[in-house]
C-alpha positions in Angstrom: 9.5 94.1 294.2 11.3 96.3 296.7 8.0 98.0 297.5 6.3 94.7 298.0 9.1 93.4 300.2 9.1 96.5 302.4 5.3 96.3 302.7 5.5 92.6 303.7 8.3 93.3 306.1 6.3 96.1 307.8 3.3 93.7 308.1 5.6 90.9 309.2 4.5 88.7 306.3 7.7 87.8 304.5 7.7 85.0 302.0 10.3 82.8 300.3 9.7 81.2 296.9 11.5 77.9 296.2 11.9 76.9 292.6 12.6 73.3 291.4 11.0 69.9 290.9 10.4 69.2 294.5 10.1 71.2 297.7 12.6 70.7 300.5 11.1 68.6 303.2 11.0 70.5 306.5 11.8 73.9 305.0 8.3 75.3 305.4 8.3 74.5 309.1 11.8 75.9 309.9 11.2 79.0 307.9 8.0 79.8 309.7 8.9 78.7 313.2 12.5 80.1 313.4 12.4 83.0 310.9 8.7 83.9 310.6 8.9 83.6 306.8 6.3 81.8 304.8 7.8 79.3 302.4 6.2 78.5 299.0 7.3 75.7 296.6 6.7 77.1 293.1 7.7 74.1 290.9 10.0 74.5 287.9 8.5 77.8 286.5 11.0 80.5 287.5 9.7 84.0 287.9 12.1 86.9 287.9 10.0 89.1 290.1 10.0 86.3 292.8 13.8 85.9 292.4 14.2 89.6 293.0 12.0 89.3 296.2 14.0 86.2 297.3 17.2 88.3 297.0 15.8 90.8 299.4 14.7 88.1 301.8 18.2 86.6 301.7 19.7 90.0 302.5 17.2 90.4 305.4 18.1 86.9 306.8 21.8 87.7 306.5 21.4 91.0 308.3 19.1 89.8 311.0 20.3 86.3 311.7 23.8 86.3 310.1 22.8 83.3 308.0 22.2 82.6 304.3 19.4 80.5 302.8 22.0 77.7 302.3 22.7 77.8 306.1 19.0 77.3 306.7 18.9 74.3 304.2 21.7 72.8 306.2 19.7 73.1 309.4 17.2 70.6 307.9 20.0 68.1 307.1 21.4 68.2 310.6 
């Protein structure tokens, strides 16, 4: 997934995959408008390759914006 992540980063087409019963309202808009990352709600089916990709996205967000994905979730609540 590192190759895929690096290719997406070069093309400025990063993605974030959310897993769980329901998507988080407002997350898609914040991820796209503030961080230029496309947000996908994947339901309950967890996929390890997407988890690996998400870890790389989390690292990127932390390095570029000094934030974690949890910080971004909190932006929605405030």
